[in-house]
C-alpha positions, 0 to 999 in steps of 0.5 A, spaced: 493 546 469 499 543 472 500 536 475 500 537 483 507 535 486 507 529 490 511 527 496 512 520 499 514 519 507 514 513 512 513 518 518 507 515 521 506 521 525 504 525 518 499 519 517 491 522 516 489 515 520 481 518 519 482 519 512 485 512 511 480 508 515 474 512 511 477 510 505 479 503 507 472 501 510 467 505 506 471 505 499 475 500 498 473 493 495 478 489 499 477 492 506 470 494 507 467 495 514 474 494 517 474 497 524 478 504 526 482 499 531 484 494 526 487 500 521 491 503 527 493 496 529 495 494 522 499 501 521 503 500 528 505 493 525 507 495 518 512 500 514 507 505 512 508 510 506 503 516 505 503 520 499 502 528 500 501 534 496 503 539 500 501 537 507 495 533 505 495 526 505 492 523 498 494 516 498 497 510 502 500 503 502 503 499 507 508 493 507 509 487 512 516 484 512 521 480 516 526 485 512 530 480 510 527 475 505 519 477 504 515 483 504 507 483 502 504 490 500 497 492 502 492 497 502 495 501 497 490 507 494 490 514 492 484 518 493 480 518 486 481 525 485 488 524 484 489 518 480 492 518 473 497 524 475 503 519 477 502 519 485 500 511 484 507 510 480 511 514 485 508 511 491 510 504 488 517 506 486 518 509 493 516 502 496 520 497 492 526 502 492 526 503 500 532 502 503 529 497 509 527 492 503 534 492 499 536 485 501 529 482 500 528 475 495 521 476 494 515 481 494 507 479 494 501 482 493 494 481 491 490 486 486 483 485 483 484 491 478 491 494 478 496 489 475 498 494 470 501 499 476 504 493 479 507 491 473 511 498 472 515 496 478 517 489 476 511 485 479 509 479 474 504 473 475 506 468 479 510 463 476 508 457 480 501 459 483 500 452 485 505 452 490 501 458 494 496 456 499 492 461 503 488 460 510 482 464 511 479 463 518 472 464 520 470 471 522 468 471 529 
């Protein structure tokens, strides 16, 4: 059996927002319970990448950036039945090589279990983790 052909697009009109919301809110470890409204706002305010086989969306990633200095990658996933077939690597290569990000000085992301994927496109552990801070406001 041959691997399916995957394509990547940043055309937000092609995104299957229902599928994205369903995966993030029900299946991901990082966005459980995220509302549809929050997903829609995050898509509107990010450069989004869809992964498709034929016309069916099977993966997603979004990037928040100032397009000059920094970008943060979020909400990366490929549906379970398509994992291990190269879609994730193709997606991440498309993200880091996108022309909009050609002059960035730093990328960031967080992952619990996909270090190997991100290392394949150049990510590494923080050289100075003590420099980084975070603010986690209380949920209202």
